[in-house]
BAZASE-532801 format. One record per residue (C-alpha): residue in one letter; x, y, z; residue number from 1. Coordinates in Angstrom, 2 decimals. Layout:
N
SITE  residuo        x        y        z  num
SITE        A        X        Y        Z  NUM
...
//
This chain:
398
SITE  residuo        x        y        z  num
SITE        M    86.63   100.99    89.94    1
SITE        S    82.95   100.64    90.88    2
SITE        R    80.55   101.73    88.17    3
SITE        I    77.82   104.23    89.02    4
SITE        C    74.52   102.64    88.00    5
SITE        A    71.94   104.91    86.37    6
SITE        S    68.99   102.90    87.75    7
SITE        S    68.32    99.65    89.55    8
SITE        A    65.78    98.61    86.89    9
SITE        L    68.32    96.86    84.62   10
SITE        Q    71.18    96.66    87.09   11
SITE        G    73.20    93.49    86.52   12
SITE        I    72.46    93.34    82.78   13
SITE        K    75.64    93.56    80.71   14
SITE        V    75.35    94.81    77.11   15
SITE        I    78.11    94.68    74.51   16
SITE        D    77.42    97.47    72.02   17
SITE        L    79.03    96.99    68.60   18
SITE        S    76.73    99.47    66.87   19
SITE        R    77.37   102.83    65.21   20
SITE        V    75.54   105.93    63.94   21
SITE        R    72.01   106.30    65.43   22
SITE        A    69.64   103.32    65.49   23
SITE        G    71.95   101.07    67.55   24
SITE        P    73.11   103.78    69.98   25
SITE        T    69.47   104.83    70.46   26
SITE        C    68.61   101.26    71.41   27
SITE        V    71.40   100.82    73.94   28
SITE        R    70.97   104.33    75.36   29
SITE        M    67.58   103.27    76.68   30
SITE        L    69.13   100.21    78.33   31
SITE        A    71.98   102.30    79.79   32
SITE        D    69.64   104.95    81.17   33
SITE        F    67.79   102.22    83.08   34
SITE        G    70.96   100.83    84.61   35
SITE        A    72.40    98.24    82.21   36
SITE        D    76.20    98.12    81.99   37
SITE        V    76.67    99.09    78.34   38
SITE        I    80.18    98.51    76.97   39
SITE        R    80.67   100.41    73.73   40
SITE        V    83.25    98.48    71.67   41
SITE        E    85.14   100.70    69.23   42
SITE        P    88.11   100.00    66.94   43
SITE        P    91.49   101.51    67.83   44
SITE        A    92.62   104.56    65.87   45
SITE        G    93.40   103.89    62.23   46
SITE        V    91.53   100.57    61.97   47
SITE        D    88.13   101.73    60.68   48
SITE        P    88.07   103.91    57.51   49
SITE        N    84.79   105.37    58.78   50
SITE        E    86.08   106.20    62.23   51
SITE        D    84.99   109.82    61.84   52
SITE        I    81.46   108.57    62.60   53
SITE        F    82.42   107.88    66.22   54
SITE        A    85.79   109.59    66.70   55
SITE        V    85.15   113.17    65.58   56
SITE        N    83.38   115.66    67.81   57
SITE        R    82.82   113.26    70.69   58
SITE        L    82.24   116.28    72.90   59
SITE        G    79.46   117.53    70.60   60
SITE        G    75.85   117.48    71.73   61
SITE        D    74.67   114.68    69.43   62
SITE        F    77.36   112.18    70.42   63
SITE        Q    77.03   113.05    74.10   64
SITE        N    73.24   112.72    73.99   65
SITE        L    73.37   109.32    72.24   66
SITE        N    76.14   107.76    74.30   67
SITE        R    75.74   108.90    77.90   68
SITE        N    75.83   106.31    80.69   69
SITE        K    78.03   103.96    78.61   70
SITE        R    81.59   102.72    78.93   71
SITE        S    84.01   102.58    75.97   72
SITE        M    86.76   100.15    75.10   73
SITE        T    88.84    99.80    71.95   74
SITE        L    89.16    96.40    70.33   75
SITE        N    90.49    95.48    66.91   76
SITE        L    88.10    92.83    65.63   77
SITE        K    90.18    92.43    62.47   78
SITE        K    92.78    90.60    64.57   79
SITE        P    92.15    87.08    65.88   80
SITE        E    93.20    88.22    69.34   81
SITE        G    90.53    90.95    69.25   82
SITE        L    87.82    88.50    68.27   83
SITE        A    88.97    86.15    71.01   84
SITE        I    88.57    88.92    73.58   85
SITE        L    85.08    89.74    72.31   86
SITE        K    84.05    86.09    72.58   87
SITE        R    85.50    85.96    76.09   88
SITE        M    83.35    88.95    76.99   89
SITE        V    80.28    87.23    75.55   90
SITE        E    80.69    84.46    78.14   91
SITE        T    79.46    86.81    80.88   92
SITE        A    77.30    89.18    78.83   93
SITE        D    73.52    89.24    78.53   94
SITE        V    73.07    91.18    75.28   95
SITE        V    75.09    91.96    72.16   96
SITE        V    73.84    94.75    69.88   97
SITE        E    75.19    95.18    66.34   98
SITE        N    74.22    96.93    63.12   99
SITE        W    76.69    95.40    60.69  100
SITE        R    75.65    94.16    57.29  101
SITE        P    74.26    90.64    57.73  102
SITE        D    77.21    88.81    56.15  103
SITE        V    79.78    90.42    58.47  104
SITE        K    78.62    88.48    61.54  105
SITE        A    79.10    85.10    59.88  106
SITE        R    82.48    86.11    58.48  107
SITE        L    83.72    87.13    61.93  108
SITE        G    82.13    84.18    63.68  109
SITE        V    79.88    86.31    65.88  110
SITE        D    76.54    85.34    64.34  111
SITE        Y    73.81    84.14    66.70  112
SITE        A    74.62    80.44    66.35  113
SITE        S    78.28    81.10    67.19  114
SITE        L    77.45    83.33    70.17  115
SITE        R    74.89    80.84    71.46  116
SITE        A    77.55    78.13    71.43  117
SITE        I    79.60    80.34    73.78  118
SITE        N    76.69    81.45    75.98  119
SITE        P    73.22    79.90    75.53  120
SITE        R    71.69    82.79    77.50  121
SITE        I    73.02    85.48    75.16  122
SITE        I    70.59    87.75    73.35  123
SITE        L    71.86    89.05    70.02  124
SITE        A    70.08    92.15    68.72  125
SITE        S    70.77    92.79    65.03  126
SITE        I    69.77    96.12    63.52  127
SITE        S    69.86    96.47    59.74  128
SITE        G    68.58    98.64    56.95  129
SITE        F    66.47    96.03    55.18  130
SITE        G    66.50    92.82    57.21  131
SITE        Q    68.87    89.91    57.76  132
SITE        D    67.91    88.16    54.51  133
SITE        G    66.01    88.83    51.30  134
SITE        P    66.92    90.66    48.07  135
SITE        Y    68.01    93.90    49.78  136
SITE        A    69.77    92.39    52.81  137
SITE        G    73.21    93.45    51.59  138
SITE        R    72.31    97.06    50.95  139
SITE        P    73.56    99.78    53.32  140
SITE        G    70.72   101.24    55.37  141
SITE        F    70.31   105.00    55.62  142
SITE        D    67.43   106.85    57.27  143
SITE        Q    66.50   109.11    54.35  144
SITE        I    66.58   106.24    51.84  145
SITE        V    64.24   104.24    54.05  146
SITE        Q    61.95   107.22    54.62  147
SITE        G    61.47   107.19    50.86  148
SITE        M    61.07   103.43    50.47  149
SITE        G    58.90   103.12    53.58  150
SITE        G    56.31   105.60    52.32  151
SITE        L    56.92   108.42    54.81  152
SITE        M    58.15   110.93    52.25  153
SITE        S    55.07   110.33    50.08  154
SITE        V    52.75   111.61    52.83  155
SITE        T    55.00   114.44    54.04  156
SITE        G    54.87   117.96    52.60  157
SITE        Y    52.29   119.57    50.34  158
SITE        P    50.67   118.08    47.23  159
SITE        E    52.17   120.77    45.03  160
SITE        T    55.75   120.32    46.31  161
SITE        G    56.11   116.55    46.06  162
SITE        P    57.62   114.09    48.58  163
SITE        L    59.56   115.57    51.50  164
SITE        R    61.80   113.95    54.10  165
SITE        A    60.81   114.33    57.73  166
SITE        G    62.96   116.71    59.75  167
SITE        I    64.13   113.99    62.16  168
SITE        A    65.62   110.51    61.69  169
SITE        V    62.30   108.69    62.05  170
SITE        A    63.49   105.34    60.67  171
SITE        D    66.70   105.27    62.72  172
SITE        S    65.12   106.33    65.99  173
SITE        S    62.07   104.10    65.73  174
SITE        T    64.21   101.08    64.84  175
SITE        G    66.37   101.68    67.89  176
SITE        L    63.31   101.81    70.11  177
SITE        Y    61.75    98.70    68.54  178
SITE        A    65.04    96.86    69.04  179
SITE        A    65.15    97.92    72.71  180
SITE        I    61.61    96.62    73.19  181
SITE        G    62.63    93.34    71.56  182
SITE        I    65.61    93.01    73.89  183
SITE        L    63.46    93.65    76.97  184
SITE        V    60.92    91.05    75.81  185
SITE        A    63.74    88.54    75.20  186
SITE        L    65.17    89.22    78.67  187
SITE        R    61.75    88.62    80.22  188
SITE        E    61.28    85.39    78.26  189
SITE        R    64.77    84.24    79.28  190
SITE        D    63.65    84.40    82.90  191
SITE        Q    61.23    81.58    82.05  192
SITE        S    63.20    79.51    79.52  193
SITE        G    66.78    80.18    80.60  194
SITE        E    67.72    80.69    76.95  195
SITE        G    68.60    83.72    74.86  196
SITE        Q    67.42    84.39    71.31  197
SITE        W    68.05    86.46    68.21  198
SITE        V    66.25    89.82    68.10  199
SITE        Q    66.06    91.50    64.69  200
SITE        A    64.86    94.97    63.70  201
SITE        S    65.21    96.74    60.35  202
SITE        L    64.81   100.37    59.35  203
SITE        L    62.46    99.44    56.51  204
SITE        H    60.05    97.38    58.58  205
SITE        S    60.14    99.89    61.45  206
SITE        Q    59.42   102.81    59.12  207
SITE        I    56.45   100.99    57.61  208
SITE        A    55.20   100.14    61.11  209
SITE        M    55.42   103.85    61.99  210
SITE        M    53.17   104.59    59.01  211
SITE        D    50.53   102.75    61.00  212
SITE        F    47.03   104.03    60.12  213
SITE        Q    48.16   105.34    56.74  214
SITE        V    49.08   101.84    55.56  215
SITE        A    46.11   100.27    57.33  216
SITE        R    43.76   102.63    55.45  217
SITE        F    45.13   101.44    52.13  218
SITE        L    45.16    97.75    53.05  219
SITE        N    41.56    97.73    54.25  220
SITE        E    39.82   100.61    52.50  221
SITE        G    41.96   101.01    49.39  222
SITE        D    42.55   104.66    50.32  223
SITE        I    45.98   105.69    48.97  224
SITE        P    47.55   108.15    51.45  225
SITE        R    48.79   111.41    49.93  226
SITE        A    50.63   114.43    51.25  227
SITE        A    48.21   116.88    52.87  228
SITE        G    50.54   119.50    54.32  229
SITE        N    49.50   120.39    57.85  230
SITE        D    45.95   119.12    57.38  231
SITE        H    45.00   115.77    58.85  232
SITE        P    44.13   113.31    56.07  233
SITE        T    40.85   112.11    57.57  234
SITE        S    39.83   114.73    60.17  235
SITE        A    38.81   118.39    59.97  236
SITE        P    39.31   120.98    61.19  237
SITE        M    42.73   119.72    62.15  238
SITE        G    45.79   121.62    61.03  239
SITE        V    47.68   124.90    61.28  240
SITE        F    45.91   128.26    61.09  241
SITE        N    46.96   131.91    61.02  242
SITE        A    46.42   133.83    64.25  243
SITE        A    47.17   137.52    64.55  244
SITE        D    50.78   136.99    65.65  245
SITE        G    51.72   133.51    64.51  246
SITE        L    50.59   129.98    63.79  247
SITE        L    47.92   128.12    65.76  248
SITE        N    47.86   124.32    65.79  249
SITE        L    44.28   123.02    66.02  250
SITE        G    43.07   119.46    66.58  251
SITE        A    39.27   119.50    66.52  252
SITE        A    38.68   115.87    65.52  253
SITE        G    35.35   114.24    66.27  254
SITE        Q    31.81   115.60    66.36  255
SITE        G    31.81   116.55    70.04  256
SITE        T    35.01   118.56    69.69  257
SITE        W    33.65   120.25    66.56  258
SITE        V    30.57   121.43    68.45  259
SITE        R    32.71   122.74    71.33  260
SITE        L    34.95   124.59    68.86  261
SITE        C    32.01   126.32    67.19  262
SITE        K    30.64   127.49    70.52  263
SITE        A    34.06   128.62    71.80  264
SITE        I    34.75   130.84    68.77  265
SITE        A    31.20   132.26    68.85  266
SITE        H    30.00   130.58    65.65  267
SITE        P    27.43   128.05    66.88  268
SITE        E    25.58   128.39    63.56  269
SITE        W    28.37   126.40    61.85  270
SITE        V    27.10   123.27    63.59  271
SITE        A    23.95   123.46    61.46  272
SITE        D    25.82   124.16    58.21  273
SITE        A    25.01   121.29    55.85  274
SITE        E    28.56   121.26    54.43  275
SITE        F    30.02   120.81    57.93  276
SITE        A    27.46   118.38    59.35  277
SITE        T    29.81   115.37    59.58  278
SITE        E    33.55   114.83    59.69  279
SITE        P    33.70   113.42    56.13  280
SITE        L    31.83   116.49    54.92  281
SITE        R    34.18   118.80    56.77  282
SITE        V    37.13   117.02    55.11  283
SITE        K    35.44   117.32    51.72  284
SITE        N    34.75   121.04    52.27  285
SITE        R    38.01   121.72    54.06  286
SITE        A    39.02   124.69    51.89  287
SITE        R    35.95   126.70    52.80  288
SITE        L    36.14   125.68    56.47  289
SITE        N    39.83   126.54    56.77  290
SITE        S    39.25   129.91    55.13  291
SITE        Q    36.53   130.78    57.62  292
SITE        L    38.64   129.64    60.55  293
SITE        N    41.64   131.68    59.41  294
SITE        E    39.40   134.75    59.29  295
SITE        V    38.23   134.12    62.87  296
SITE        F    41.66   133.28    64.29  297
SITE        G    43.23   136.34    62.70  298
SITE        A    41.44   138.55    65.19  299
SITE        H    43.60   137.52    68.18  300
SITE        G    47.04   136.19    69.01  301
SITE        V    48.08   132.56    69.42  302
SITE        Q    48.13   132.51    73.22  303
SITE        H    44.60   133.95    73.37  304
SITE        W    43.28   131.08    71.26  305
SITE        V    45.37   128.41    72.98  306
SITE        A    43.93   129.40    76.37  307
SITE        L    40.36   129.83    75.16  308
SITE        L    40.21   126.61    73.15  309
SITE        N    41.87   124.38    75.75  310
SITE        D    39.52   125.74    78.40  311
SITE        A    36.68   124.69    76.09  312
SITE        G    38.09   121.18    75.67  313
SITE        V    39.43   121.75    72.15  314
SITE        P    43.07   120.65    71.63  315
SITE        A    45.19   123.59    70.47  316
SITE        G    48.75   124.76    70.81  317
SITE        P    51.45   127.01    69.38  318
SITE        V    53.95   125.96    66.71  319
SITE        Y    57.39   126.32    68.29  320
SITE        D    60.89   126.31    66.93  321
SITE        V    63.43   124.47    69.11  322
SITE        P    64.46   127.43    71.32  323
SITE        E    60.80   128.32    71.93  324
SITE        M    59.95   124.70    72.69  325
SITE        L    62.66   124.47    75.34  326
SITE        E    61.35   127.61    77.07  327
SITE        D    57.81   126.22    77.41  328
SITE        A    56.64   125.91    81.01  329
SITE        Q    55.48   122.29    80.66  330
SITE        V    58.71   121.24    78.95  331
SITE        K    60.66   122.70    81.87  332
SITE        H    58.32   121.02    84.35  333
SITE        L    58.93   117.63    82.73  334
SITE        G    62.70   118.00    83.17  335
SITE        V    63.40   117.36    79.51  336
SITE        V    66.88   118.92    79.63  337
SITE        I    69.56   117.53    81.96  338
SITE        D    72.82   119.28    82.80  339
SITE        T    75.87   117.06    82.98  340
SITE        R    79.63   117.27    82.34  341
SITE        T    81.89   115.51    79.90  342
SITE        G    84.87   113.50    81.05  343
SITE        K    86.97   116.65    80.55  344
SITE        G    84.69   118.63    82.82  345
SITE        E    82.94   120.73    80.19  346
SITE        P    79.25   121.39    80.91  347
SITE        I    76.86   119.86    78.40  348
SITE        K    73.09   119.47    78.16  349
SITE        V    71.35   116.25    77.11  350
SITE        I    67.75   115.13    76.70  351
SITE        S    66.34   113.08    79.57  352
SITE        Q    64.78   109.64    79.19  353
SITE        P    61.11   110.20    78.24  354
SITE        V    59.87   107.00    79.94  355
SITE        T    59.18   107.52    83.64  356
SITE        L    59.11   104.68    86.17  357
SITE        S    57.80   105.45    89.66  358
SITE        R    60.19   103.24    91.68  359
SITE        T    63.20   102.70    89.43  360
SITE        P    63.47   105.77    87.20  361
SITE        A    66.18   106.29    84.63  362
SITE        S    68.91   108.82    85.29  363
SITE        I    71.99   110.26    83.64  364
SITE        V    75.05   109.66    85.78  365
SITE        T    77.92   109.87    83.31  366
SITE        A    78.58   111.71    80.07  367
SITE        A    79.56   109.86    76.91  368
SITE        P    82.93   108.17    77.38  369
SITE        A    86.21   109.18    75.80  370
SITE        W    87.45   106.89    73.04  371
SITE        G    88.58   103.67    74.75  372
SITE        E    88.38   105.29    78.19  373
SITE        H    87.50   102.05    79.99  374
SITE        T    89.52    99.51    77.99  375
SITE        A    91.87    98.48    80.77  376
SITE        E    89.08    98.46    83.34  377
SITE        I    86.87    96.17    81.23  378
SITE        L    89.72    93.80    80.36  379
SITE        A    90.63    93.55    84.06  380
SITE        E    87.03    92.51    84.72  381
SITE        C    87.64    89.68    82.21  382
SITE        D    90.68    88.60    84.27  383
SITE        F    93.40    90.08    82.05  384
SITE        D    96.36    91.21    84.12  385
SITE        A    98.36    94.39    83.59  386
SITE        A   101.09    92.65    81.59  387
SITE        E    98.56    91.05    79.24  388
SITE        I    96.83    94.39    78.70  389
SITE        A   100.15    96.07    77.94  390
SITE        G   100.93    93.32    75.43  391
SITE        L    97.60    93.77    73.70  392
SITE        R    98.36    97.47    73.33  393
SITE        E   101.74    96.71    71.79  394
SITE        Q   100.10    94.34    69.28  395
SITE        L    97.50    97.07    68.44  396
SITE        V    94.70    94.72    69.48  397
SITE        I    93.36    97.48    71.76  398
//
């Protein structure tokens, strides 16, 4: 059966996906959307005590969104025959992605050194909670734990409420994207050297990298970042304000934008106010400034201010919930939501690839696969005949 390729950008790249949960599938989803042949390797029923992570609700939106454009095969890696098949697949693969605990690879004989001995061009991407070595290497990685350890929770929320987790899986998602970038860099370098390499990404390091300017402020200025609610820690006025019918998101950073804001809301005299003369002073006197702005914005609705301020060159927008966000005209224009169908024919909606390429764009051509849907097909590609495949089923290897 010929596989429908989602894009020509990564056509011909074969990826063996051994990962679970979110960070790994996020990584390989990007590769699949741009045309890589991603083979999702999953254990047969009853082998993995945590099989509910990948076996339950496969037709649900989250699983479908994470695993579209991939193929699925079942393979029992606890059996020598299963490991032998995996290593046979590595012979013709370009990338292997896994998020096991670091010691598991060595125990199974699928660590980088072992895979390189099979295929010197192979790229192994290892995703972990805390890194491949070090004092925490053996710990299980979980997004919320890493949000706390990586500093994100300390700067999220309000000072009076204490640390707060972000509403999305920041550590998982960012790690998946960093790993995908690493794989693409390794593929490009392989074009020059002819050799693969080991790509590593951890939730902890990725989360700290996402903290970006907050950590840089402390390292270079000694400024300890704290939770500031919806206010920006170093710019003002920049936050959420009360309009007549809802919340207005305002981003008036920088002196030029501040002057335009004052003119747009008919308070040019604020430019000359000594307490608002510079950005640091506006941050220092934020309480008074925010109070005055709330009084002004309360006179009209959100859409009035969004139109007026953007026309004046002042960034502003509404604060949407998810249904409102999806109804926004620009969101619809961008084609954020894609309609597709599961293997059983049920309609389902997924989120499109946010990276746009002009000549070789990503696309969504198949829904997430059924459990082991392509096992026989993939084994046939590895030169197993029908009798051998039937025997592997009888031995519960697949």
